[in-house]
C-alpha positions in Angstrom: 12.6 22.6 7.1 11.3 24.8 10.1 8.9 22.6 10.7 11.2 19.7 11.5 13.1 22.0 13.5 10.5 23.6 15.8 9.0 19.9 16.3 8.7 18.3 19.5 8.2 14.9 19.6 4.5 13.7 21.8 2.8 11.0 23.3 0.7 11.1 20.0 3.9 11.0 18.0 5.5 8.2 20.0 2.0 6.2 19.5 2.2 6.8 16.1 5.7 5.2 15.4 4.5 2.1 17.5 1.4 1.7 15.5 2.9 1.5 12.6 6.4 0.1 13.9 4.2 -2.6 14.9 1.7 -2.9 12.1 4.0 -3.5 9.5 6.2 -6.2 10.8 3.1 -7.7 11.6 1.4 -7.2 8.1 4.8 -8.9 6.7 5.6 -11.8 9.3 1.7 -13.0 8.6 2.0 -12.6 5.3 5.1 -14.5 5.1 3.9 -17.4 7.1 1.2 -18.4 4.6 3.7 -19.7 1.9 3.1 -23.7 2.1 0.5 -24.7 -0.2 2.9 -24.4 -3.1 0.3 -26.5 -5.5 -2.7 -25.0 -4.5 -1.0 -21.5 -5.1 0.1 -22.7 -8.7 -3.0 -24.1 -9.6 -4.5 -21.2 -8.4 -2.6 -18.7 -10.5 -3.4 -21.0 -13.5 -7.1 -20.9 -13.2 -6.6 -17.0 -13.0 -4.5 -17.2 -16.4 -7.7 -19.3 -17.6 -10.0 -16.6 -16.3 -8.1 -13.9 -18.1 -7.8 -15.9 -21.5 -12.0 -16.3 -20.9 -12.2 -12.5 -20.4 -9.9 -11.9 -23.7 -7.3 -9.7 -21.0 -4.4 -12.5 -20.7 -2.0 -10.0 -22.5 0.8 -10.2 -19.6 3.2 -12.5 -21.5 3.1 -10.8 -24.8 3.7 -7.7 -23.0 6.5 -8.7 -21.2 8.1 -10.4 -24.4 8.2 -7.3 -25.8 10.3 -5.4 -23.5 12.5 -8.5 -22.6 15.2 -7.6 -25.4 16.1 -4.0 -23.9 18.0 -4.8 -21.0 18.2 -1.4 -19.5 14.4 -1.1 -19.2 14.0 -4.4 -17.5 16.8 -3.4 -15.3 14.4 -0.2 -14.7 11.3 -1.6 -13.7 13.0 -4.1 -11.5 14.7 -0.9 -9.4 10.9 0.4 -9.3 9.6 -2.8 -8.7 11.8 -3.2 -5.6 12.7 0.2 -4.7 9.7 2.1 -5.5 7.5 0.5 -3.1 7.7 1.1 0.6 10.6 3.2 0.6 8.9 5.9 -1.7 5.5 5.6 0.7 7.4 6.2 3.9 9.3 8.9 2.7 5.8 10.6 1.9 4.1 9.2 4.5 6.8 11.3 6.6 6.0 14.4 4.3 2.6 13.8 4.9 2.5 13.7 8.7 4.6 16.7 9.4 2.8 19.0 6.8 -0.3 17.5 5.9 -1.6 15.9 9.0 -5.6 15.2 8.1 -4.3 13.3 4.8 -2.0 11.3 6.8 -4.2 10.3 9.2 -7.1 9.5 6.7 -4.6 7.6 4.6 -2.9 5.7 7.2 -6.0 4.0 8.0 -6.8 3.3 4.4 -3.7 1.6 4.5 -4.0 -0.4 7.7 -7.6 -1.6 6.7 -6.6 -2.5 3.3 -3.4 -4.4 4.6 -5.8 -6.4 6.7 -7.9 -7.3 3.5 -5.3 -8.5 1.6 -3.7 -10.6 4.6 -7.2 -12.4 4.6 -7.0 -13.4 1.2 -3.1 -14.3 1.1 -4.0 -16.7 4.0 -7.3 -18.3 2.7 -6.4 -18.2 -1.2 -2.7 -17.9 -2.2 -2.3 -17.8 -5.6 1.2 -18.3 -7.7 2.7 -15.0 -9.3 3.1 -15.3 -13.1 7.0 -15.8 -12.5 6.5 -19.1 -11.0 4.4 -20.4 -14.1 7.3 -19.7 -17.1 4.8 -22.5 -19.0 3.2 -20.0 -19.7 5.8 -17.7 -21.1 6.9 -15.6 -18.2 10.1 -14.7 -16.9 11.4 -14.2 -13.6 13.2 -10.6 -14.8 14.1 -9.6 -10.6 15.7 -12.9 -9.7 17.4 -12.9 -12.8 19.0 -9.8 -12.3 19.9 -10.0 -8.3 19.6 -13.9 -7.9 17.3 -13.5 -5.4 13.7 -13.1 -5.3 13.5 -10.2 -2.9 16.6 -8.5 -1.9 16.5 -6.6 1.7 14.1 -8.7 2.8 14.2 -11.4 5.2 12.5 -15.0 4.3 10.4 -15.2 7.0 8.9 -11.8 6.0 8.4 -13.1 2.7 5.4 -14.9 0.9 6.0 -15.7 -2.8 2.2 -16.9 -3.4 0.7 -13.5 -2.6 -0.6 -12.4 -6.0 -3.8 -11.5 -5.4 -4.6 -8.7 -4.3 -1.8 -7.0 -5.3 -0.8 -3.9 -2.8 2.0 -3.4 -4.8 -0.1 -1.6 -6.8 -2.7 -0.6 -4.6 -0.6 1.2 -2.1 1.0 3.3 -4.4 -2.3 4.6 -5.7 -3.6 4.6 -2.2 -0.3 7.0 -1.8 -0.8 8.6 -5.2 -4.1 10.1 -3.8 -2.9 11.2 -0.7 -0.6 13.5 -2.6 -3.2 14.5 -4.9 -5.5 15.3 -2.1 -2.7 17.2 0.0 -1.1 19.1 -2.8 -2.5 21.4 -5.8 1.1 21.9 -6.7 1.3 20.4 -10.4 4.6 18.6 -10.0 3.5 16.6 -7.2 0.5 15.9 -8.9 1.8 14.1 -11.9 4.7 12.2 -9.5 1.3 11.1 -7.8 -0.1 9.8 -11.5 3.4 8.8 -12.4 4.2 6.5 -9.1 0.6 4.3 -9.5 1.2 4.1 -13.5 4.5 3.0 -13.2 4.3 0.5 -10.8 0.9 -0.8 -12.8 3.3 -1.2 -15.4 6.1 -2.7 -13.3 4.0 -5.7 -11.6 3.2 -6.6 -14.9 6.3 -6.4 -16.8 8.1 -8.0 -14.3 5.9 -10.9 -14.0 5.1 -10.5 -10.8 1.1 -10.0 -11.1 -1.5 -10.0 -13.7 -4.3 -7.2 -14.4 -6.6 -9.2 -12.1 -4.1 -8.9 -9.3 -4.4 -5.0 -10.2 -8.0 -4.9 -10.2 -8.1 -7.1 -6.9 -5.6 -4.3 -5.0 -7.5 -1.5 -6.2 -10.9 -3.2 -4.6 -9.1 -3.5 -1.5 -7.9 -0.2 -1.4 -11.2 1.4 -2.5 -12.8 -0.5 0.7 -9.8 0.4 3.0 -10.5 4.1 1.8 -14.4 4.0 1.9 -14.1 2.6 5.6 -11.8 5.3 6.4 -13.6 8.0 5.1 -16.7 6.7 6.5 -15.4 6.5 10.4 -14.0 9.6 10.3 -17.0 11.1 8.7 -18.7 9.8 11.9 -16.2 10.8 14.6 -16.2 14.3 12.7 -20.0 14.6 13.1 -19.8 13.5 16.6 -17.2 16.0 17.2 -18.9 18.7 15.3 -22.0 18.5 17.0 -20.5 18.1 20.6 -22.3 14.8 21.7 -18.8 13.7 23.8 -19.1 16.5 25.8 -21.5 15.3 28.6 -19.8 12.2 28.5 -17.7 11.7 31.9 -14.2 12.2 31.2 -14.6 12.7 27.5 -11.6 15.0 27.1 -9.1 12.3 28.4 -9.8 10.3 25.8 -11.7 11.8 23.1 -8.1 13.5 21.1 -7.1 9.7 21.2 -10.5 8.3 19.2 -9.6 11.5 17.1 -6.2 10.2 16.9 -7.3 5.9 15.9 -10.3 7.1 13.8 -8.2 9.6 11.5 -9.4 13.0 12.6 -7.0 15.6 12.9 -7.6 17.3 16.8 -8.1 20.6 16.2 -6.4 21.3 19.6 -2.9 20.0 18.2 -2.8 21.4 14.8 -0.2 24.2 15.7 1.8 25.9 13.0 4.9 23.8 13.8 3.1 20.4 13.4 1.6 21.2 10.0 -1.7 20.6 8.6 -2.8 20.9 5.3 
């Protein structure tokens, strides 16, 4: 609380708000615009199911059937799917930003990169989620409970055929990694694991994703994390080696380069701003 009370907004803070405030709506707007190739998405969804059958991992419908008779569990899973994703990630982002800035910057870039990867796949290869294929035994539990596919989400932000990759799982996993890196507290680390495992179970049992969707989500965030770590390491090396000091006007722009590349600028890491 002392950190928040002593905090005074800076240009970097405003830039951060603008970056996230523009990137997130743009992500959902582009994602929502790629929803018209319905027949293609349905065919690709059936093909994905056949691939899982050939691999011997098509268990989603059977697993969902086991929990449908437990209404309290279905409602809990629906709630986790809808409200255990962006609201939780948003709260964690605030916590990381004020108290663990290096981890925040790294995860921010990993989120943005993996989101870009996801958008490319959503646009080029739309895939229908299991809930749109009831002939395979799936039930859309979220629609059944809320009488709408995604409450609180404008229609133009919604793409019902963006099953692959599952960033619902991938981004929760990425947030869990951020918590793990930022804190050694046992309860927080337990929550980091729980939020990832719970979302994995939720996307499967609510018929919103396939197992291979989760694997693709893991791959997208792994690539995003690898690029973010690589860029941060490269820029950090240039900083520690002092290779920019001789460049004209370096002091004027280097802190912004650090910010964009996920490197916490030592000159901005005051006790009031907090960093792990």
